[in-house]
C-alpha positions in Angstrom: 76.6 17.3 50.5 75.0 19.0 53.6 71.6 19.7 52.1 69.0 16.9 51.8 68.3 16.0 48.2 64.9 17.5 48.2 66.2 20.9 49.5 68.9 20.8 46.8 66.2 20.1 44.2 64.1 23.0 45.5 67.1 25.4 45.2 67.9 24.3 41.7 64.3 24.5 40.5 63.9 28.0 42.0 67.0 29.1 40.0 65.7 27.6 36.8 62.3 29.3 37.2 63.9 32.6 38.0 66.0 32.4 34.8 62.9 31.5 32.7 61.0 34.4 34.1 63.8 36.8 33.4 64.0 35.6 29.8 60.3 35.8 29.3 60.0 39.3 30.7 62.9 40.6 28.5 61.7 43.4 26.3 62.8 44.5 22.9 65.6 46.7 24.4 67.3 43.7 26.1 70.4 42.6 24.2 69.5 39.0 24.9 66.0 39.2 23.5 65.6 37.7 20.0 64.7 40.5 17.5 62.5 40.1 14.5 60.6 42.3 12.1 57.0 41.4 11.4 55.2 42.2 8.3 51.9 42.0 10.1 49.3 44.7 10.9 51.4 46.3 13.6 54.9 45.7 12.5 57.1 48.7 12.1 60.4 47.8 13.8 62.2 44.8 15.2 60.3 43.4 18.2 60.9 40.8 20.9 59.7 37.2 20.5 57.1 37.8 23.2 55.8 40.9 21.4 55.7 39.0 18.1 53.6 36.2 19.6 50.9 38.8 20.4 51.1 40.7 17.2 47.6 41.4 15.8 48.4 39.4 12.6 48.1 36.2 14.7 44.5 36.9 15.7 41.2 37.9 14.1 40.4 40.0 12.2 44.0 40.8 11.0 44.8 37.1 10.4 42.0 36.8 7.9 43.9 39.3 5.6 47.4 37.8 6.2 49.2 36.6 3.1 51.4 33.5 2.8 54.4 35.8 2.4 53.7 37.5 5.7 53.3 34.1 7.5 56.5 32.6 6.0 58.6 35.6 7.0 58.8 34.0 10.4 57.6 30.4 9.7 59.8 29.6 6.7 60.9 26.4 8.3 57.6 24.7 7.6 58.4 24.5 3.9 61.9 23.2 4.3 62.4 19.5 3.1 63.2 17.7 6.4 61.9 14.2 6.0 64.1 11.5 7.5 66.0 9.4 5.0 65.4 6.4 7.3 63.2 5.7 10.3 64.8 5.4 13.7 64.6 1.6 13.2 66.7 2.0 10.0 63.9 1.5 7.4 64.7 3.7 4.4 62.0 6.1 3.3 62.7 5.2 -0.4 61.7 1.6 0.2 58.3 2.2 1.8 55.2 4.2 1.1 53.7 6.5 3.7 49.9 6.4 4.3 49.4 9.5 2.0 51.2 7.7 -0.8 48.8 4.8 -1.0 46.5 6.5 -3.6 48.0 6.4 -7.1 47.4 10.1 -7.7 50.2 11.1 -5.3 53.6 11.0 -7.1 57.0 11.6 -5.6 58.9 11.0 -2.5 57.7 11.4 1.1 57.2 15.0 2.1 56.6 16.9 5.3 53.1 17.9 6.4 53.1 21.5 5.2 54.9 20.7 2.0 52.3 18.1 1.1 49.6 20.7 1.3 51.4 23.6 -0.3 54.5 22.6 -2.4 54.0 19.2 -4.0 52.9 18.9 -7.6 49.6 17.5 -6.5 48.9 20.3 -4.1 49.6 22.9 -6.7 47.5 21.1 -9.3 44.2 20.5 -7.4 44.5 22.6 -4.3 44.8 26.3 -3.6 45.5 26.2 0.1 46.9 29.1 2.0 48.3 29.4 5.5 45.0 31.0 6.7 42.9 28.3 5.1 43.6 26.3 8.3 45.2 28.8 10.7 42.8 31.4 12.0 44.8 32.3 15.1 44.8 30.9 18.7 45.6 32.2 22.2 49.2 31.4 22.9 48.6 31.5 26.6 46.4 28.5 26.8 45.2 26.0 24.2 42.2 25.0 26.3 39.0 26.5 24.7 36.9 28.5 27.0 39.5 28.8 29.8 39.5 32.6 29.6 37.7 35.5 28.1 40.0 35.7 25.2 40.4 32.0 24.1 38.7 30.9 21.0 35.8 28.6 21.8 35.8 26.8 18.5 39.3 25.3 18.8 40.0 21.7 19.8 42.0 21.2 23.0 45.7 21.6 22.4 45.2 22.4 18.7 46.2 25.5 16.8 43.5 24.6 14.2 40.1 23.1 14.3 40.5 19.6 12.8 36.7 19.1 12.7 36.2 22.0 10.3 39.5 22.0 8.4 41.3 18.6 8.3 38.1 16.6 8.2 37.1 18.3 4.9 39.6 16.2 3.1 40.5 13.5 5.6 37.2 12.1 6.7 35.7 8.7 5.9 33.7 8.1 2.7 30.0 8.1 3.7 29.2 5.2 1.3 26.2 3.8 3.2 24.1 6.9 2.2 25.1 6.6 -1.5 22.3 4.8 -3.4 23.7 1.9 -5.5 27.0 1.7 -3.7 27.2 -1.8 -2.1 30.3 -1.2 0.0 33.4 1.0 0.5 34.9 2.4 -2.6 38.0 0.3 -2.2 35.8 -2.8 -2.6 33.3 -1.3 -5.2 35.4 0.8 -7.6 36.0 -2.0 -10.1 32.2 -2.4 -10.5 32.1 1.3 -11.5 35.4 1.2 -13.6 36.9 3.4 -10.8 34.8 6.3 -12.2 33.0 8.5 -9.7 31.4 10.5 -12.5 29.4 7.4 -13.6 26.9 8.6 -11.0 28.1 12.1 -10.2 27.8 13.3 -13.7 24.2 14.2 -12.8 24.1 14.1 -8.9 25.6 16.8 -6.7 27.1 18.4 -9.7 27.8 21.7 -7.9 31.0 20.8 -6.1 34.5 22.1 -5.2 33.3 25.7 -5.7 35.6 27.0 -2.9 38.7 29.1 -2.9 41.0 26.4 -1.5 40.4 24.0 -4.3 41.0 24.1 -8.1 37.6 22.9 -9.3 38.5 22.8 -13.0 41.6 20.6 -12.5 39.8 18.2 -10.2 36.9 17.7 -12.7 39.4 17.2 -15.6 41.4 14.6 -13.7 38.2 12.8 -12.4 37.1 12.4 -16.1 40.3 10.5 -17.0 40.7 6.7 -16.7 40.9 5.6 -13.1 39.8 9.1 -12.2 38.2 7.8 -9.1 41.6 7.8 -7.4 41.5 11.6 -7.6 38.1 11.8 -5.9 38.8 9.0 -3.4 42.1 10.5 -2.3 40.2 13.2 -0.4 36.9 11.4 0.1 38.1 8.5 2.2 41.4 7.4 0.7 43.5 9.4 3.2 41.1 9.3 6.1 42.5 10.4 9.5 39.1 10.0 11.2 36.5 7.4 11.5 33.7 9.9 10.9 32.8 11.7 7.7 32.5 15.4 7.0 29.0 16.9 6.6 29.6 18.5 3.2 27.1 21.3 2.3 24.4 20.1 -0.2 24.5 22.8 -2.8 21.4 22.6 -5.0 22.0 21.2 -8.5 19.8 21.1 -11.6 16.9 18.6 -11.3 17.7 18.0 -7.6 14.9 16.1 -5.9 13.2 18.4 -3.4 12.7 15.7 -0.8 15.7 15.8 1.6 16.8 12.4 3.0 16.9 12.0 6.7 20.7 11.9 6.9 21.0 15.3 5.1 18.3 17.3 6.9 20.9 19.0 9.1 23.4 19.7 6.3 24.1 23.3 5.3 23.3 24.4 1.8 26.2 26.7 1.3 30.0 26.5 2.0 31.6 28.7 4.6 31.4 32.3 3.7 35.1 32.8 3.8 35.6 30.1 1.2 32.9 31.1 -1.3 34.0 31.9 -4.8 32.7 32.0 -8.3 34.8 29.8 -10.5 35.0 30.8 -14.1 35.6 28.6 -17.1 39.2 29.8 -17.1 39.7 28.4 -13.6 39.8 31.7 -11.7 38.0 32.8 -8.6 35.6 35.7 -8.4 38.5 37.7 -7.0 40.4 37.2 -10.2 43.1 35.0 -8.6 44.6 32.3 -10.8 43.6 28.8 -9.6 
């Protein structure tokens, strides 16, 4: 070897970079460019991967009208069962419970992230999540918010969703200190209340779950059954990813006390506009979609 090792490394690196640039710049006419057909706002014919990344369906406002079918045309792999049968250390999944299986309301084997939110029996029973419930688009060039004129300022660093306004809705801590009469966390107090959240909430904050991504009727029916508190607690602290709680909107309810407590003075009084819906007694949204 005549070249010093660092010169050899420089030559190899330059060759790799040149290859990557050539691949990245390949257009839809290149025989090596992966072809795909989008069903988004601008799709008319097969396009390259690079063009597909910047299709308008991945950004606002087009993404707000995207259907699950359109998303899954290219992202079908997110719903494929792909949980390991055993951990790298050899522990079989059938012999242990994942963190999301700790609440009794979850039934079945371990599932992947997207399948837990879209495909499991529990998801179909009490949720009505869609791809765009969480995904509202992101700049593929840079996941650092505010780094350019086109990046979305409301996204968290390196995230394709905003966990603070999506995940936290169902995976925050239960804010039990502000609940009058609750002496401690629900896991320690539920026996005192027969594991029944409706013992108090039959008359307090009764306007709840009136959003398009939840099945309000099914949630209320399950909560009224014995040990129904597990249904409520599953999303209100039982599967917490965060140490903080979510500032849920305080929708006015009948006989609501006009005085607002200090901890709630900054709370919104309505859910996000894109999630608002009128739920009928048949469990349908105002748009007529079956819940």
